[in-house]
N, C-alpha and C positions, 0 to 999 in steps of 0.2 A: 564448635562456634561453627558461625556462614562464613567461604571466603568468597572475596571480593570478588571472582566469576562468576556465583552462585548470585550474590545478594545483585549485581549488576542484572541477570537477565532478569530473576523474580521482578525488579521493580521496575524496568524496562516491560518485563509481560502485563506489571496492572496500570502499567501509563494508557500502553495502548488497549488495552482495556479499557480504561474508562476509571478503570479503578480513583485513579486523582481526576482532579478536573483543569481546563484550561487555566493559568494563572495560580492556581493550588500554591500555596504554599511548602513545601516540604522540611520540615522540620527531623533535623537528623537524630534528635535524642528519641522520638518515634519512633522515625523508621526502626534505632535500633533493635529496640524494641522489641518492633514489629519481623522480623528477618530479624532476631537472635544477633544480633552482628555490633561491631565496636566500631566507635566513633571515626579512627578512623578509615576503617571500610568504606561505612556508609558516605565518609568524605570523598571517599576516591568514585565507588559508585556515579556521584550526581555528576561526581569531571568527569567519567567515561559518558555520561549520558548528556551531558551541555556540548560533548563533542560527537555526539550522535543526534546532536539539535534534538531532542527532546527538551529537553529540561532548560534552564536560562536562568547565570547568576549570578545575586546584585548586592552590591557592595554594601556588607555593613547591614545583607539584608538577608541573607542566605538562599537557599536555593527553591521557585516557583516551577512545574509544568509553563512548559512555552506556548503559547497560541499563536498558532498558523493563523494565518492573513489572510483573503480566498488570493489577492494579488501575489502571495509569497505561494501559495498553492496552485497559483497558473505557472510560475516559472519554475518549479518543483516538475511541474509534468509538462516545460518544455523539455528536460531535457529528458526525464523518462521517455519521452517520443523518440530523442535521438539513441540512445541508447535500447531502448527494448526494441528498435527497427532489426537493432543492431545481430539485435537476441535472435527475431527472429525468421530474420534472414540467414543466420548460422545454423539454425534449428532445422531446418529444409536444408540444408546441409552435411548434418551431422545425423538424420531422424533414422532408424530401426524400423524395418518391418514391422517386430513387432511392437516398437513405438508406436508406431501411425494406428496399428487398430484399437490403443488405448486413448489417441487422441480424439479416434471417429466413435469412442462410448462416450467421453467423456462431451463431447460435444452432445449426443444423445439425451444426455443424465442434464444439461445446462437447459438444452429444446424444452425437455419435460417438465424441468422447474418454475419455466418459466408456463410454460402451458397450465398447471397445474399454481399460476402464482405465488408460487415460494418463493418468496423475494430474497430473503435472509440465505435458504439454501444456493440459490442460483447467483448472491453474490459469493459464497463462500468459495464455488464449484468456479466463477471466472475469478478467483484470488489463486487454486490449484493450479487452473489453463496458462496463466502469466509463470507460478513455478516451477512444471513440467515441462511448460519450451524451456524457463533458463538452464532447466536439470539436463534438457536436450541438446540445449547449445554447447555445455559446458566453456564456460566462461565466465571462467571467475571473478574477474576483475568486476566486469558488467555486471552480473549477480550483489555482488557488494555493494556496488555501487545504490542497484537498484530496490535492495534491501535498504540499508539505508538512508533512502531517497522516501519510500513507502511508511517506512517506519513516524517519518515525519508528518504523512498526508493523511492517515488513518483515519480521524476522525470527518475529514475530507470525504474520503470515501467510502463510510458506510453515508455521511446526508444520498452520495448522487444513486448510489445501490435501490432509496427509497423515493426516488422522483419517481415519479407518477410519467409510466409508457418510458422510461430511460432504457426495460430493461430486454422491451423493441425495437430500439433502436444498436443497440449492443449487442442480442444474440445475432442478430444476422455479418455484423462484424467480426464475431466468434467465429461465426459459421465457417466463413469465407476465409480466418487465419489459418482454421485448423486446413483446410480443403486445401489451400497452397502450400504449407508447411507436408503435407502429408504426397503432395504431388511434390517436391522435392522442388519446389519452383523460388530460390531463395530472393531474388526479384519485388516478385508479387510480396511473396512472404513479409521482405520487411516495408513494404507501399504502403501492403493494408492496415501494418500494424501502426503506420506510423500516422493511416488519417483516423484509424479508431482512438490513439490517444490527441486525437485532433478534437472529434467530436467532445474530447472528455472536455476537452477546455474549456469546446464551445458550452457545456450545460457550464461547469464551475461559472464561469461569465454570467450564466443565466440566471444562478440560485444568485450572487451576488448583485444583482440589478433584482428579482425581487425582493430581497430585500430591507436593499435602499430603498423603494418605494416603499415599503406597509409607513403607516404610520404606527408614528411609535407615544408608544404610552406613556406618561408623565404622571 
């Protein structure tokens, strides 16, 4: 029978993959059968996911996948802007010669993905870059905060990756961040990361405005 941390990890990954839709109810009995776990383990995994911000618990109605509004997504991204700026600056201070080579190679892969129109691959490489910068920075608390915030943002991040023209904006931003980190310029790296995350906020708001202006189907 699966233990608590195993079930928590599996269920969390399933939510992030989109196996469960926003606002979908999570029935304990069904989850117990799906993951081969007892109801106690499932209930505690749901409590942890609620603390992660991925699930909401409703009195007398059980749990459901939490839906993140655009307004909340913007607030989350504003926090990310501050923390990821710190991470980029720290990465510039800590980066080794070997890691500089890896970052340049990653930048080349991102450029190729955009040139070939491979948007999903570019999105994956984007996530790899941010993860690699966190690893280089070695700031455990910042990493924990960002990973929790990213978990709540996953669906909005997927939408952003498919926005027409978005890669042509974000790619130069990413390459500039890579250059600053590889130049070991912490001030420039932090500033450029803040500007990059700021452009994400602008795009989120634009998507929201577009959605609001579309005629409603009745």
